[in-house]
N, C-alpha and C positions, 0 to 999 in steps of 0.2 A: 505495499498499500503506499511506498515508502515518494512513489513514482507519480503520485494522483496530486491535482490540482491542490485538492483540502489540503496534503500533508507539506505540502509545498509553501501554504500560507498563501496560495494568489486570491482565493475564497475571501481570503480577511482584507488583501490588499484592495480588492474589487469593495467589497462592502466598506470600507474606508474611504475610498475614492465616490463612492456612491454618495454617503455620510458629507464630505466636503463642500463635491457638488451640491448638495440641496442648502446646505449654510451659507456658501457665497449665493446660489441665487436667491432666500431667503433676506439674507441680507441688504442686496439690491435692493429688493421689492420694498423694505423696509423702509431705507433711504430717501427711494422715489416717493414712498405715501408720507416721510416724512419734510419731504423738500431740501435734504441733507444733499440732495446730487443737483439743486439748484445751480452752483455754480459751474461745474461740470458741464451742464447742458449748456449756461451760456458763451463758455469757451468753447463749445461744440459752434455753437451757433455764430458768433463770433467769426471763429476762424473760416465758418463756408462765406459768411458776408464778404469778409477777407476777399478770400479766394474770386468771389464772382466780381467784385470791385464797387462792390455797393458799402465799403467800409474805409475810407480810410485813418482811423484813428487807435492809439494804440487799447487792447483790452484793459479793461480795470483791474484792481489786484483783487485779492481775494475780500481785502478788507474793506475795499470801498465800495467791491461789488455788493457785500450783505448791508452795510449803513445805506444805499442806495436805494434795496431790498428794504426794509424797516422804516428808511424815511417816505420809501410809496403806500407799503401800508399803512402808515400813520397817517397820510393824504389822502386814501382813498381806503377804508375801511370796508371789507365784504366779511359775509357770513364765516368767520370761525371762533373757535372755542374758546381764547382767552381776550 
């Protein structure tokens, strides 16, 4: 039985890879729901607009982005929990 995949630990490796993949997907989902990925989305959008020639200014830093984000929410309140 030493030649079987389970004896070599391949089943465990596959299971760990599946768990890791599931946790990665769950993390990405939660970041999206919570809005934590907003800066990454902004950078992707900025790169696309720059490549298309519709944007000629530098991207905001992460700190500038979140300050602008908070200012926009304060100026235009929408339905949110807090």
